[in-house]
N, C-alpha and C positions, 0 to 999 in steps of 0.2 A: 504494500500500500504506500509506503514511503517513496518508492521510485515514481509512482504515478503522480504524487504531489510535487515532486521535484520537476518532473517533466512539464506539468501544468504551469509551475512557477517560471520555468525557463521560457516557455512559450509566451507567457504574459510579458516577461521582460523583453523578449524579442519584439513583440508588438509595440511596446512602449518606445523602444529604441528606434524602430522604423518610423513611428510617428514623429519622433524628435528630429530625425535626420531629414525627413521629407517636409517638415514644417516651413522651411524657407521657400520651397517650391510651391506650397499651397498659398502662402502669403503673397507671392508675386505672380500668381496665376500662370505658372509655367509647368504645373504638375502634369497636365495632359501630354505636353510635348516630351517631357522627360520620361513619362510612362511608356510612350511609344518606343523610345530608344531602349529602355530597360527591358520591356517586354520582348523586343526583337532579340536582344542579347541573350535572354534566358529561355526563349522559346515558348513564351506564354503570351496571352493577349494583353493589350494595353488595359482593358477593363479589369483583368485579374490584378494587375499591379495597382490600379486605383483602388480596387476593393480591399486589398491587403493594407494599403496606406490608411484607409478609413476604418480599419479594425475588423474586417470580415475575413480574417485569415483562417485557413484550415491546416496548413502545413508549416510547421516551425522551420524546416530546412529552407523552404522557399522564402519565408519571411526573412531569414538571415541572408539569403542570397540577394534579395531585393535591397536590403539594407546596405550590403556591401557595394551594390551597383550605384546606389545613391551617393555613398561616400566617395566613390571613384569619380563622380561627375565634377 
């Protein structure tokens, strides 16, 4: 049971980190343009990237990958 709690906590932290990294792109209205580039790099749709940024993430690994892509911009 402890492992599941740790996994949920890690996923929650990954979601918060993604929101923090993407906040500047949300504020200056360039999120969609950046999401197109990141989606292409990761092989997912632009809408998936946007959904993950706004907290509708399902996969923690993809959340971390999207975060790394935002940091690389």
